[in-house]
C-alpha positions, 0 to 999 in steps of 0.5 A: 473278184466275186463280190456279193451284195451284202448288208451291215446293220446301222452302228454295228459290225459284221464279219466279212466272209468268203461268201461275200468277197473272194478272189479264186485262183487255181493252185494259189494258196489263199494266204498269197492273195492280198487285198490292199485297201485304197479308200474307205467310204465315210462312216465305214470301219474296217477291222483286220485282226483286231485293229480298227481302221476307218480310212486308208491314211489312218494310224493304228492304235499304237501310232504306226501308219496304217497299211490296210491289207489282208489276205483271202485267208484272213477273210476265210478265217473271219478276221476281217470285220466291216462296220458302220459308225452310226452316221447317216450313210446308207452304204458302207464299203471300201475300194481295193486292189487284189493281187497274187503276184507282182503282175496279177492285180485287179481293182474293185470295190466292196459295198454293203447296204446299211440296214436299220437296227430295229428294236424287237417288239 
């Protein structure tokens, strides 16, 4: 799992790109590489395909239980967004398991330093 040091602006969101998080497996389609979120740090939001989820035990806006998962193709296509809710946390992120088959998994974490959104002077 390649996990590049990243940043998200205080009280803002940022599209998670393949340059920040990717799992490269030869001859495996990116749609078959799945990330399943185990936990989300306080103050972090994760949006997948427009559904914002702040914790692994949350429910979606339509009331169904949330299963926070996305594929490498979702990351590649820009549909995964990480955000910061404006609190005092200095790091945003989530822990996950990535898999591309029933016996091929790795557990890792994605972290982004929270930066201040300073006014333009």
